[in-house]
C-alpha positions in Angstrom: 107.8 82.5 86.6 111.6 82.5 86.9 113.4 84.2 89.7 115.7 86.1 87.3 112.7 88.4 86.5 113.5 90.0 89.9 116.8 91.5 88.7 115.3 93.0 85.6 112.3 94.4 87.5 114.5 95.8 90.3 116.7 97.6 87.8 113.7 99.5 86.4 112.3 100.3 89.8 115.6 101.7 91.0 115.7 104.1 88.0 112.6 105.8 89.4 113.6 105.5 93.1 116.8 107.5 92.5 119.3 108.1 95.3 118.9 109.7 98.7 115.9 112.0 99.3 114.1 113.5 102.3 111.4 115.7 100.9 109.2 117.3 103.6 106.0 116.3 101.7 107.1 112.6 101.2 105.4 110.5 103.9 108.2 108.0 103.6 110.7 110.4 105.2 114.4 109.8 104.7 114.7 107.4 101.8 117.7 105.8 100.0 116.9 104.2 96.6 113.3 103.6 97.7 114.2 102.1 101.1 112.8 104.4 103.9 114.5 104.8 107.2 112.0 103.0 109.3 112.1 99.9 107.0 115.9 100.0 107.1 115.8 100.2 110.9 113.5 97.2 111.1 115.7 95.3 108.8 118.9 96.1 110.8 117.1 95.2 114.1 116.0 91.8 112.7 119.7 91.2 111.8 120.8 92.1 115.3 122.8 95.0 113.8 122.9 98.5 115.1 120.6 101.1 113.5 122.2 103.6 111.2 121.3 106.2 108.6 119.7 104.8 105.5 122.3 106.7 103.6 124.7 103.9 104.5 122.4 101.3 102.9 124.6 98.6 101.2 123.8 97.0 97.9 123.3 93.5 99.4 121.0 95.0 102.0 119.0 96.8 99.3 118.5 93.7 97.2 117.4 91.6 100.2 115.0 94.3 101.4 113.4 94.6 98.0 113.2 90.8 97.5 111.6 90.1 100.9 109.6 93.3 101.6 108.1 93.8 98.1 108.8 91.1 95.6 108.2 88.3 98.0 105.2 90.0 99.6 103.3 90.1 96.4 104.5 86.6 95.3 105.9 88.1 92.1 107.7 84.8 91.2 104.2 83.2 90.9 102.7 86.0 88.7 102.8 86.0 84.9 105.6 88.0 83.1 105.0 91.7 83.0 102.3 91.5 85.7 105.1 90.6 88.2 106.9 93.8 87.4 103.8 96.0 87.4 102.6 94.7 90.8 106.2 94.9 92.2 106.7 98.5 91.2 103.3 99.5 92.7 104.2 97.7 95.9 107.4 99.7 96.2 105.6 103.0 95.6 102.3 102.4 97.5 102.7 99.3 99.6 102.2 95.6 98.8 98.6 95.5 100.0 97.5 98.4 97.8 99.3 97.1 94.7 97.6 93.7 95.2 94.2 95.4 95.4 94.8 97.0 92.0 95.6 93.6 90.6 92.6 92.0 92.3 90.2 94.7 91.1 91.6 94.3 87.6 91.1 90.6 87.8 87.6 90.8 89.3 88.4 88.8 92.4 87.8 89.9 96.0 90.2 92.8 96.8 91.6 92.2 100.3 95.2 93.0 99.5 96.3 89.4 100.4 97.5 87.2 97.6 96.7 83.5 97.5 95.4 80.7 95.2 92.3 82.6 94.0 94.3 85.7 92.8 97.1 83.6 91.3 94.8 81.4 89.4 92.9 84.4 88.0 96.2 86.0 86.9 97.4 82.8 85.3 94.1 82.4 83.4 94.0 86.0 82.1 94.5 85.8 78.3 94.8 89.6 77.8 97.8 90.4 79.9 98.6 93.6 78.2 95.0 94.7 78.9 95.5 93.6 82.5 98.6 95.8 82.8 96.5 98.8 81.5 93.7 98.2 84.0 96.1 98.0 86.9 97.9 101.1 85.8 94.6 103.0 85.3 93.5 102.1 88.9 96.9 103.1 90.2 96.9 106.5 88.5 93.4 107.2 89.7 94.4 106.6 93.3 97.5 108.7 92.9 95.4 111.6 91.6 93.3 111.4 94.8 96.3 111.9 97.1 96.9 115.3 98.7 100.5 115.1 97.6 99.7 114.7 93.9 100.1 118.4 93.3 103.7 118.0 94.4 104.7 114.6 93.0 102.0 114.1 90.4 104.0 114.8 87.4 106.7 112.4 88.4 104.2 109.7 89.5 102.3 110.0 86.2 105.5 109.6 84.2 106.4 106.6 86.3 103.1 104.9 85.8 103.4 105.6 82.0 106.8 104.0 82.0 105.6 101.0 84.0 102.6 100.6 81.7 104.9 100.6 78.6 107.4 98.2 80.0 104.8 96.0 81.6 102.9 95.6 78.3 106.0 94.8 76.4 107.1 92.3 79.0 103.7 90.6 79.2 103.5 90.3 75.4 107.1 89.1 74.8 107.0 86.9 77.9 110.6 87.3 78.8 112.8 89.3 81.1 115.0 90.2 78.2 112.2 92.0 76.5 112.0 94.8 79.1 115.6 95.7 78.6 114.7 96.9 75.1 112.1 99.4 76.4 113.8 102.7 77.1 112.9 104.4 80.4 110.9 107.6 79.7 112.7 110.9 80.3 113.1 111.7 84.0 112.4 115.4 83.6 108.9 115.4 85.0 109.9 115.6 88.6 110.6 113.1 91.4 108.8 109.8 91.0 110.1 107.9 94.0 108.0 109.7 96.7 105.9 107.2 98.6 102.2 107.2 97.7 100.2 105.4 100.4 96.4 105.5 100.4 96.7 107.2 103.8 97.8 110.4 102.0 94.4 110.8 100.4 93.1 114.3 100.2 90.6 115.0 102.9 86.9 114.9 102.0 84.1 117.2 103.3 83.3 116.0 106.8 80.3 116.8 109.1 80.5 120.5 108.1 78.8 119.6 104.8 75.8 118.3 106.7 75.9 121.3 109.0 75.9 123.7 106.1 73.0 121.8 104.5 71.1 122.0 107.8 71.7 125.7 108.1 70.5 126.2 104.5 67.4 124.2 105.3 66.6 126.4 108.3 67.1 129.6 106.2 64.9 128.1 103.5 62.2 127.4 106.1 62.5 131.0 107.4 62.1 132.3 103.9 59.1 130.1 103.2 57.4 131.4 106.4 58.1 135.0 105.4 56.7 134.3 101.9 53.6 132.7 103.6 53.1 135.9 105.6 53.4 138.1 102.5 51.3 136.0 100.3 47.8 137.4 101.4 49.0 140.9 100.6 50.9 140.2 97.4 47.9 140.2 95.1 47.1 143.9 95.9 50.6 145.3 95.6 53.1 144.8 92.8 56.0 145.5 95.2 54.8 142.8 97.7 54.2 140.5 94.8 57.8 140.9 93.8 58.9 140.3 97.4 56.8 137.2 97.6 58.3 135.8 94.4 61.9 136.6 95.5 61.4 135.0 98.9 59.9 131.9 97.3 62.8 131.6 94.8 65.4 132.2 97.4 63.9 129.4 99.6 64.0 127.0 96.6 67.6 127.9 95.8 68.7 127.3 99.4 66.9 124.0 99.5 68.5 122.8 96.3 71.9 124.0 97.4 71.5 122.0 100.7 70.5 118.9 98.9 73.3 119.3 96.4 75.9 119.7 99.2 74.9 116.5 100.9 74.8 114.6 97.6 78.2 115.9 96.5 79.8 115.0 99.9 78.3 111.5 99.8 79.3 111.0 96.1 82.9 112.1 96.8 83.2 109.7 99.7 81.9 106.8 97.7 84.2 107.7 94.8 87.2 108.0 97.0 86.4 104.7 98.7 86.3 103.0 95.3 89.6 104.6 94.1 91.4 103.8 97.4 89.9 100.3 97.6 88.7 101.0 101.1 85.6 98.8 101.0 86.0 95.5 102.9 85.5 92.4 100.8 85.8 88.7 101.5 89.0 87.3 100.1 92.2 85.4 100.7 93.1 87.3 103.8 90.6 85.3 106.0 88.3 88.3 106.1 90.9 90.6 107.7 90.9 94.2 106.5 94.1 94.9 104.6 96.0 98.0 105.5 96.1 100.3 102.5 
């Protein structure tokens, strides 16, 4: 991997990041060309420079932040052509650890969000790099759709992922930074695509209330079953009571099924979200530490 890939990759990333923004729904807060205020504050502090508005971000500062905070964090210089750009763009949008998890899941290696020899070797050995780009982008889009902010930024994010997919595939197949310059950026009329998309913005799932509702349904079903038991001896001699018995029995069955269904749905939703967000802890290159999504 040659370092010059960084310049071509950054150029495409910045098209999506745009200029200054401070959307109330964007968890990144005040942002200038993809650099959020708190990242800029940390950068200036490390340089022993006074803090200032991210609006005043200079080009040299932007390049250094992107190179260190994102490109270097995912070791993009050590990744194959095209894969470097795809992982880099994901890191800018959702954080380096999350983007690395998409790569690791796609490669079938432990997904701990920390890159090392295992991940790099698997990436280098991957023969179908265009397919790898597709799998990474599929996982990325699935996670984005699980976020509570997707209803606001989803159109722009979806278009961004489509653009990254198209450019990444071309780059991976042509194996050269010059190849990506021939891929036009998709129209930017789908809405903002630079809003930050961390896993922490995931839409909330049903909590204990799902279990409480199921328990309440179970109690009601039990009460109906008891009522049906009381009516049963009299039902054979009265059409009306027979109908009451049947209705009570059916109502109890419906409530029982609804309670079981509510618990199953809540558990299934949690498992699915954990998979989409890569929340499950796995052994990997981060010495067993849980990566922050």
